[in-house]
Steps between C-alpha positions, in 0.01 A plus 500: 500500500340438158786278379486297821122461468521383139786259570314339793174476307680360194680233701176416679325460165758244387462316833122496448551314172701229675244475785220458246685235301579316824133510607389366162761221515389400851128504420540305174730222619523227762568785748140621473387344834799662674411837345137471615611399850733803513214735407272367771745483792299636798651801675336618823562807714313525831523784751238463774155502336650616166551204267628513142493155341571494126682291242839611372330596172268744681778637721694591185198661332356676806811559709814536291313679222395762758871588520510519121212747505669690782797545266270611217338755731840636605612526137180677397524749788869575429440540126206737564694712749832530319529252214367425154138565601564835669393724212226503235760493221671190639183309575301587184629238254523201739170613653312492169675176404408333830133599461491354149683191623228436757186602310556316168599159648204514740264577209639210295462255790149628575398460135579128519354435846211742550242219492675288766432630852793303647753576228425872480661550843838448333479820293794656688740208439642632168528861624824444695867537400786317671773765530770255613444265206473787246816672624672162501434475126624857445820422690585234242502772233760718672557838333273419207220646711540862619470571873199723431299196385600306811381794712177511297438128561583533870265798549227329298528184708488698827180677387372161384568357847317794657204421275517135609490609865184705436341211309575252779366738766173567315418178316673214683383520860297233679230538767631754748543449875393812691731430796806438283429804284472713815836374631654564156359855493637573848841360403509712185399808700788437743742470207379831355536668842856364533580655162343836591691509831825443312579162656784349299564174689439225247420247774193701604358482147572128465337410834180688417531380140498137618175562690362666186597199284339245737179701528477551123570128449207418727273773360423369151708768326805344341795511739745636243322837515631539857850520351399787273322687782806461724730626224309825452531585872877449526671843497729604219722699735584468868770545763677234701587522872809708416297753304641386165252509211425178315219346294310218675315433174816460290671287763206260522464494121870425456489227763190336355601514134754216518268262686203575272702473179700189586281307743133603520422536127690185391330302780162642395570398139605152612184433703261650243645407160498122548232408245469136392479555125456127431144529633410797278382446141500743207122495515509623860745774402253620238250586773388859558708549817844397364435667163388821673813499716741420215355756260460754779865475603666446163283724279309718745808620686698600190199661332403690814849614602622590150166639383450730799869604486470584130183701564658692791810585295300604192278722715820651648401389849828307525825449309678194363770381746846644423720316248220257413279444197149373438605141436691487828199642684287230336749232609478615860119510467509132401710423810225641723301188405719313749244481779650202680522545882247785520255323265545172691434687825179660370392159365524354852265777618257480208469121508533385861477137384819437300339212312191698395620523139732197512804728546461630143499854641850458642633329188351780287689756710827310452447456123408866441782626723765289326362596156508870591855463634631322189329727245590818690862385529522421127360841402744687725790268411482573128382861522784741428540757777461853375373839598144559393 
């Protein structure tokens, strides 16, 4: 299960690189008008009085990314129940590392933007880690990196994603619609009741889950949170019509993983990473927002993750991953500065107007992510594997 997860995430990370390069080529060439037209293709769904009319760009960010967060929720639930987050010993090191990797970058960004009421909303942008991209880099190193470090990075990123979910739920919600919130609450209650009653038919959860997603979309709370809420109600164990035990959660997770890794995330990267760099000057990139993002991701992440890990190990609250050394742990800490898809996603929530900072926020994410990937790779590439 672990090997399959890492292989899919690694391959997805490599595909993300190509999708990003393609988006940059389209947006910085004669194909730019075609790229912009593609992003704003209108897509409408109408069922009776219910009407959902959004551009392709918003359908990807609000619709397909809900499936991504559904997968994250399933992974978190499975890891808590029987995986790498199921015991205090297993969760201690990645837990401390994830906290440091969120707190320090946020503090760095805030230090640069505390006097700007618009810019300060982006404090969460550098707190995220893109697990697919980071594992993609690790896959290029083969056996130079012990499996224990890959597990550490995976667990850290999952906790990081959980933190991102909490941040989005608390800090990035718009004006709330009472009617939509009520429908969402009723839908969630039905899902919980289905779980308690032991209902294991996946169709039942998806039908109610669709109502939950629409109501959350209309409520002012970001629609991706519906995916997480749905995930936590899907049962880990159940019985089919023949009385044979199976895991609805694992089956859905397995079925979703391919589509998320090889379609949803690359498409998200393609529609969000297309920054026209010819319109951005070095002076603009020296602004407080891009500098806060770049330093938060590249320096804040490695300082927070490695610093909190070092402190936890020295205080004997955790242990160094098996067959790894301090330099390897530092190399992986640098890789956590690859925010990419998650940072881009939070940026779309923090700054609803993409042009608010002349797209320097998105370019800063790309620059810091690529810098973290290259430096982290070089450290791990030339670090001799040994037992600490």
